[in-house]
Phi, psi and omega in degrees: 000323178295331176294322177298317179294319179299322179296319179296317182296323179293321182293313185289343180276353188282327190227113181267002187268321183294115178079356178054044175292150178270169177298325178295323176302312183295322178298318179290328175294321174300315179299323181294315177304313181297317179297320179293321178298323181293330183252006182299148000282160182232155171239120186256126172285120194229121185250355184087006178274182185302307189284313183290330178291319177296312178300318180296318181294316182294318179299316179299312183290322184282328190242348180055241183291352178278003179237122171253127185253124189234128175254127176272119181261126179202172180299342182273358176263120181299147182299320181295328178292318179296316179299318180294318179302315179293322182294316180293318180301316178293319182298317184265353178075037178302153165277092199245144180214145173245141178230152177262115175266161189235046178297336180291349175268000178262113182305322183291330176288311182299324180298336170062048171280180179299343179261018181306319181298328177300314182289327177294312180291330176297315177301314181299308187290322178295319179297317182290332176302325181291341179274344186296338178297338178287338179229087186304125179082006181294147179258130181277129182231153173219171193269032177297147181233169184303323182297338181294341182287346187262007181232179178288104186229072180295339177298330180294330177294318177298321179293317181296317181299330182253013179053041175280131182277150175237078188302325180295313180294324184294331179259003174080027179279112182273169181301315178301319179293321179298320179295316180298314181289325178297317177298317180298324182271002175083024178273128181294342184282359187299330181252010181291133176300153178301137185242161171210161183296157183298329181297338180290349178273349186265129185302137179305146178072010167248134190299144172279127177228158178295328180295317178294317179298321180292319180299317177298314182300311182291326179295315180290325177297323178293315180297321178295326176296336177272359178105002180267075183300328179255109184200164172219141168248104179275130187261111177242063183059256182278352184252130169261117178255110186266133175242129171226166177306140183309323183288354181245011180299316180299317179298322178298319179296335176293340178256022189307310185294316181294318181294315180298321180296316181292319179295323177294325176297332182273002174107357178277146177264319180248142181234119183238157175244123182285116186290343178279350177079181184289132171210136182296137176068032183295335176297334180288348179296328180293338178283342185256347181286141175258116183275125182263124181298000000 
């Protein structure tokens, strides 16, 4: 297995131009390979996003059969994300597996409190624990990065409780570095906008349902079809709050009738455009506001 990692390190050092990784990026990638070799075999939680795809590819290249790549399929995973995960896994020849998780059967997850992600990750990690018997002694890993420490991340608590490793964060690989290295390694996700599960679009304290998740998924799919690759459809029961980058707000309004019509077809009565534009984790803003009577 160490031979596989050495081969990867030799390859990535040859060309500094593709994706413009820095020497520090390459050093951290070397550190990542070494760290994965030390804890091999590993099982990687893989969603098809920027970070988990990068971790999955590096684990696959460094460890070969010592890396099992697992995607949890559930209503909260967008169809386009699942399709991408499958496409990448097939392209690179991952030792790949899909499992069906059942977070919708957890009342605390469905209740959608601020700790929803904790219950989701608990379901994921507990389910994946049952798979570890297939790889005796395997270490469970996920794609958390250093930037994740600065936001409301209850999922990290679930990982810590179950001693799930975060190799990218452990070696200090940030999102910009991961994008540069992903492009260098031929990963299509290098330019993918930051993603989050569909449940993150549903307002806290309103129940998570498969119908709401599907409405969000189809709504964002429609917006992407109009060219808004970076977008969010925030679900506030009867209200759809749409977020796109601030510089594209005027363009969104040019599609006002089509967007309104599609959102109503998906069950929303009112369709709004957030004037502050797209920002990651905007639902968490409600947790920081102080309500004045």
